[in-house]
C-alpha positions as CSV (number, residue, x, y, z in Angstrom):
1,M,16.3,-165.7,19.5
2,P,15.9,-164.1,22.9
3,F,14.6,-160.5,23.1
4,S,17.3,-158.0,23.3
5,S,17.1,-154.3,24.2
6,S,19.5,-151.4,24.3
7,L,19.8,-151.8,28.1
8,D,21.5,-155.2,27.5
9,I,24.2,-153.4,25.6
10,L,24.6,-150.5,28.1
11,L,24.5,-152.5,31.4
12,P,27.1,-155.1,32.4
13,P,25.8,-158.6,33.2
14,L,24.9,-159.5,36.8
15,T,27.4,-161.4,38.9
16,Q,26.5,-164.6,40.7
17,E,26.4,-162.8,44.1
18,E,24.0,-160.2,42.8
19,I,21.8,-162.9,41.3
20,T,21.8,-164.7,44.7
21,D,20.8,-161.4,46.6
22,I,17.9,-160.9,44.2
23,E,16.7,-164.4,44.5
24,G,17.1,-164.8,48.3
25,G,16.5,-161.3,49.4
26,P,18.8,-159.0,51.5
27,D,21.1,-160.4,54.1
28,E,19.1,-159.5,57.3
29,A,22.0,-160.0,59.6
30,A,24.2,-157.7,57.7
31,L,21.5,-155.1,57.3
32,G,20.8,-155.2,61.1
33,A,24.5,-154.7,61.8
34,E,24.6,-151.8,59.5
35,I,21.6,-150.1,61.1
36,Q,23.2,-150.6,64.6
37,A,26.4,-149.0,63.3
38,M,24.5,-146.0,62.0
39,K,22.7,-145.6,65.3
40,G,26.0,-145.6,67.1
41,T,27.4,-142.8,64.9
42,T,24.3,-140.6,64.7
43,P,22.3,-141.0,68.0
44,E,18.7,-139.7,67.9
45,K,17.8,-136.7,70.1
46,P,15.9,-138.1,73.1
47,K,12.3,-137.1,73.6
48,Y,12.9,-136.3,77.3
49,Y,16.0,-135.0,78.9
50,I,17.2,-133.1,81.9
51,R,17.5,-129.4,81.2
52,T,20.6,-127.5,82.2
53,D,20.3,-124.7,84.8
54,T,20.8,-122.1,82.0
55,E,18.0,-123.6,79.9
56,R,15.7,-123.7,82.9
57,H,16.3,-120.1,83.8
58,R,15.8,-119.0,80.2
59,D,12.5,-120.9,79.9
60,N,11.2,-119.5,83.2
61,Y,12.0,-116.0,82.1
62,A,10.2,-116.5,78.8
63,L,7.0,-117.4,80.8
64,K,6.8,-113.9,82.2
65,P,4.3,-111.6,80.5
66,L,5.7,-109.6,77.6
67,K,4.7,-106.4,79.2
68,T,6.7,-107.3,82.3
69,Q,9.7,-108.1,80.3
70,Q,9.4,-104.8,78.4
71,N,8.9,-102.9,81.6
72,N,12.0,-104.4,83.1
73,Q,14.1,-103.5,80.1
74,T,12.8,-99.9,80.1
75,W,13.9,-99.3,83.7
76,M,17.1,-101.2,83.2
77,R,18.1,-98.7,80.5
78,H,17.4,-95.9,83.0
79,W,19.5,-97.7,85.6
80,V,22.5,-98.2,83.3
81,K,22.4,-94.6,82.2
82,F,22.3,-93.5,85.9
83,K,25.3,-95.7,86.8
84,I,27.3,-94.4,83.8
85,E,26.7,-90.7,84.6
86,C,27.4,-91.3,88.4
87,R,30.6,-93.3,87.5
88,L,29.3,-96.3,89.4
89,T,31.4,-99.3,88.4
90,F,30.1,-102.0,90.7
91,D,28.7,-105.3,89.3
92,D,25.0,-105.6,90.0
93,R,25.4,-109.4,90.5
94,R,28.0,-109.1,93.3
95,V,27.6,-105.7,94.9
96,D,26.9,-105.7,98.6
97,H,23.5,-104.7,99.9
98,K,24.6,-101.5,101.5
99,T,26.2,-100.1,98.4
100,L,23.3,-101.2,96.2
101,A,20.7,-99.7,98.6
102,I,22.5,-96.3,98.5
103,A,22.6,-96.4,94.7
104,V,19.0,-97.3,94.4
105,S,18.1,-94.5,96.8
106,D,19.8,-91.9,94.7
107,F,18.4,-93.4,91.5
108,I,14.8,-93.2,92.8
109,N,15.3,-89.7,94.1
110,Q,16.8,-88.3,90.8
111,I,15.3,-90.4,87.9
112,K,13.7,-88.2,85.3
113,P,11.8,-88.9,82.1
114,I,13.6,-88.7,78.8
115,K,11.3,-85.9,77.7
116,E,12.4,-82.6,79.1
117,G,9.9,-80.6,81.2
118,K,8.0,-83.6,82.3
119,D,8.0,-85.7,85.4
120,F,6.8,-89.2,86.3
121,K,3.5,-90.1,87.9
122,D,3.8,-91.5,91.4
123,S,2.7,-94.9,90.0
124,S,5.7,-94.8,87.6
125,I,8.1,-94.4,90.5
126,S,6.6,-97.4,92.3
127,N,6.8,-99.3,89.1
128,A,10.5,-98.4,88.7
129,F,11.3,-99.5,92.2
130,S,9.8,-103.0,91.7
131,A,11.1,-103.4,88.2
132,L,14.6,-102.6,89.3
133,Q,14.4,-105.3,92.0
134,R,13.2,-107.8,89.4
135,Y,16.0,-107.0,87.1
136,I,18.7,-107.4,89.9
137,V,17.2,-110.7,91.1
138,D,17.0,-112.1,87.5
139,L,20.6,-111.0,86.8
140,R,21.8,-112.7,90.0
141,E,19.8,-115.9,89.5
142,E,21.3,-116.3,86.1
143,A,24.8,-115.6,87.3
144,R,24.4,-118.1,90.2
145,I,24.2,-120.9,87.8
146,T,28.0,-120.7,87.3
147,D,28.9,-119.0,90.6
148,P,27.0,-120.5,93.6
149,T,28.4,-117.9,96.0
150,I,26.2,-115.1,94.5
151,D,23.5,-113.9,96.9
152,V,20.1,-113.8,95.1
153,N,18.2,-112.7,98.2
154,V,17.4,-109.1,97.2
155,D,14.2,-107.5,98.5
156,F,13.8,-103.8,98.3
157,H,10.4,-103.8,99.9
158,N,11.2,-105.8,103.1
159,M,14.9,-106.2,103.8
160,P,16.2,-103.8,106.5
161,E,19.3,-103.1,104.4
162,Y,17.1,-101.3,101.8
163,K,15.3,-99.0,104.2
164,V,17.2,-96.0,102.8
165,A,15.9,-96.8,99.3
166,R,12.3,-97.2,100.6
167,D,12.6,-93.8,102.4
168,S,13.7,-92.2,99.2
169,K,10.8,-93.7,97.3
170,K,8.3,-92.5,99.9
171,A,9.8,-89.0,99.8
172,R,9.7,-88.9,96.0
173,L,6.1,-90.1,95.9
174,G,5.1,-87.4,98.4
175,V,6.7,-84.7,96.2
176,L,4.9,-86.0,93.1
177,Q,1.5,-86.2,94.9
178,R,1.8,-82.6,96.2
179,M,2.5,-81.6,92.6
180,G,-0.6,-83.4,91.4
181,N,1.3,-86.1,89.5
182,T,-0.9,-89.0,90.7
183,G,-2.4,-91.9,89.0
184,K,-1.4,-93.5,85.7
185,N,0.0,-91.7,82.7
186,S,-2.8,-90.9,80.4
187,A,-4.3,-88.1,78.2
188,D,-5.8,-85.1,80.0
189,S,-9.5,-84.9,80.3
190,F,-11.5,-82.4,78.2
191,T,-12.3,-79.2,80.2
192,L,-15.9,-78.1,80.4
193,E,-15.1,-75.2,77.9
194,E,-13.6,-77.7,75.4
195,Q,-16.5,-80.0,75.6
196,N,-19.0,-77.1,75.1
197,K,-17.1,-76.0,71.9
198,I,-17.2,-79.6,70.6
199,L,-20.9,-79.9,71.1
200,A,-21.6,-76.4,69.6
201,C,-19.9,-77.5,66.4
202,P,-22.2,-77.2,63.3
203,Y,-21.2,-80.7,62.4
204,L,-23.2,-81.8,65.4
205,D,-26.3,-79.7,64.6
206,T,-29.3,-81.8,65.9
207,R,-31.6,-80.2,63.4
208,T,-30.5,-82.7,60.8
209,P,-30.7,-86.5,61.2
210,E,-27.0,-86.9,60.5
211,G,-26.0,-84.2,63.0
212,L,-28.2,-85.8,65.7
213,V,-26.6,-89.2,65.1
214,R,-23.1,-87.6,65.4
215,K,-24.0,-85.7,68.6
216,V,-25.3,-88.8,70.2
217,F,-22.2,-90.7,69.2
218,V,-19.9,-87.9,70.7
219,V,-21.9,-87.8,73.9
220,L,-21.8,-91.6,74.3
221,S,-18.1,-91.6,73.5
222,T,-17.1,-88.8,75.9
223,A,-19.6,-88.0,78.5
224,F,-19.9,-91.5,79.9
225,C,-16.2,-92.0,79.8
226,C,-14.9,-88.7,81.2
227,R,-13.3,-88.5,84.6
228,G,-15.6,-86.0,86.3
229,T,-18.7,-85.6,88.3
230,V,-22.1,-86.9,87.5
231,F,-23.3,-83.3,87.1
232,L,-20.9,-82.8,84.3
233,C,-22.2,-85.9,82.4
234,I,-25.8,-84.7,82.8
235,H,-24.8,-81.2,81.7
236,L,-23.3,-82.6,78.5
237,I,-26.2,-84.8,77.7
238,Y,-28.9,-82.1,78.0
239,H,-26.8,-79.2,76.7
């Protein structure tokens, strides 16, 4: 009596076609046709392809240093606020050079920090001037993808149309330099009086090993890094 299992009861018997498939293997011709049909309905993404102009512009912008991108965005916000308060409604992508030059001239002349009572360093004004140009050019290059008539040739530093903007920048820099607002934004240096108070602190008493180590650390951290004369450094070391 042949062996019987519970599967013989649950599963129906095989048909002749199913037995033939098992014995002879799959129909390769039918399988190939099925695969070709699947490829036709769901094409694979090619490994290489021609980017669109929009993709190319986006990828090129992403290659710029992060600090440059953040800098552009910072001055862009100042520029947008300036246009809103001055009720300037022109489109940065299509405005003519003369109108844009006058607006940039007024912007550079009047721009103020967000914090009241402060003013920019001269380097910040130069930075704003260049960043605004980068913002305008990037904006126009992106818009030119869909509108080839847009002029992307904008150069605040060299084009004669923007001489009025350069003159405003030069005048603003002169005012800031006369005020002493030169160099980069940074913390103020310690005065000689402040440094003497620090070194006279009991915590830096050289009569104890710990105090001596602390004083050496303070001297090395401040004296050799301060923006002053060599005499001041020597005075601090041998105080």
